[in-house]
N, C-alpha and C positions, 0 to 999 in steps of 0.2 A: 605217479601213475600206479594204481594198485595192480596186483597180480591178476585179478579177475578180468581186467580190461585187456590184458596182453594175450596175443595168440600163443599157443604152445610152441616151444622151440623144436624145430625139426632139423635133423642132421641126416647126412647120407651114410648108409651102412658102409663101413670100411671094406667089406667084402664084395657085396653085390651092387652097391650104390643106390639101393631102394631108399626112399625117404622114410625116416623113422621119427616118431615123436619122442623127444628126450623127456622121459617121465619115470617116476618111481613105479609106475604100472608096468613098465617094460623091464623085466629082470635081465635082459640080454643087452641092454644099451651099452655102447653105441651100435650094437649089431641089431639086425631086424629079427633074428631067430637064433635058437641054439645051434642050428646047423652052420650058419655063417660064423658064429663064435668059435665052434670047434674046427672049422676049416682054417681060420686065422691062427688058432692055437697050434694046429698041426704045422703050419708054415713056419712058425717060430721054432717048433721042436726040430724040424728037419733043416733049420738054418736057411730057409728061403728068405725069411725076413731077418734083417740085421740092423743094428744101430751103427752108424758110421763112426769111425774113430780109429785109434791105434789098434793094431792087431794084438790079440791076447798074448800074454807072456808065455813063451814056450818053456815049460818047466823041466824039460828033459835034461838040461844042463845045470840045474839048480845047485847040485853038489859042487860042481866046478866053480860056479859063481860065488858061492859062499866061501869056498877055500880061498879064492882070489881076494875077496873082501877082507877075510881074516889076515891076509898078508899085506893088505893095503894097496893092492894093484887095481888099476883101472880096468874096465871091461874091454 
């Protein structure tokens, strides 16, 4: 099937859920607008959005951990 016969791919904007055509003509894809893109970026910046996983390493004790490692001690 050629691309000319296919309907354009539409996705829901991750921020407002508005249907958006996934196209090079939309510089904000997968978002519907610059506003939704910036709202999402702000949520990552203030840590409202997070990727699940192990907590980040607390580096406040790094000097102690390095000293233990040099002595061959376990954590």
